[in-house]
C-alpha positions in Angstrom: 0.8 26.3 -22.1 0.3 24.5 -19.4 -0.6 26.2 -16.2 -0.5 24.5 -12.4 0.4 25.8 -9.5 4.2 25.4 -8.7 5.1 23.8 -5.5 8.0 21.4 -4.9 5.6 18.2 -5.6 4.8 19.5 -9.0 8.1 21.1 -9.9 9.5 17.5 -9.4 6.9 15.6 -11.3 7.5 18.0 -14.0 11.0 17.8 -14.0 11.1 13.8 -14.8 8.9 14.2 -17.8 10.8 13.4 -21.2 9.7 15.7 -23.4 11.7 16.7 -26.7 11.4 20.5 -26.0 11.2 22.8 -23.6 8.1 23.1 -22.0 7.1 26.6 -19.9 4.8 25.8 -16.9 2.7 29.2 -15.7 1.9 29.3 -12.0 -1.7 29.4 -11.5 -1.2 31.5 -8.2 1.1 34.5 -9.1 0.6 36.1 -12.3 4.0 36.1 -14.6 5.5 33.7 -13.0 6.5 30.0 -14.3 8.5 27.4 -14.4 10.9 26.2 -18.0 11.6 22.7 -17.9 14.0 21.2 -21.0 14.3 17.5 -21.7 17.3 16.7 -20.1 14.9 17.8 -16.8 16.6 21.1 -15.9 14.0 23.6 -14.4 14.5 27.0 -14.4 11.9 29.5 -12.9 10.9 32.3 -15.4 9.1 35.7 -15.1 7.4 38.0 -17.5 5.8 41.4 -17.3 5.1 44.1 -19.1 6.6 47.6 -19.3 4.7 50.7 -18.3 6.5 53.3 -20.9 
């Protein structure tokens, strides 16, 4: 999965890409933080973590 620093300019740039499926971009600064971009250009923040139990 692609990685990049999640800045406003980077998010605006990848939200315009016209891929055929959802694309996940993981932040290089904050572990477990990412961005999901749909084929229509909608961008949503996502978080991934692990349970300690």
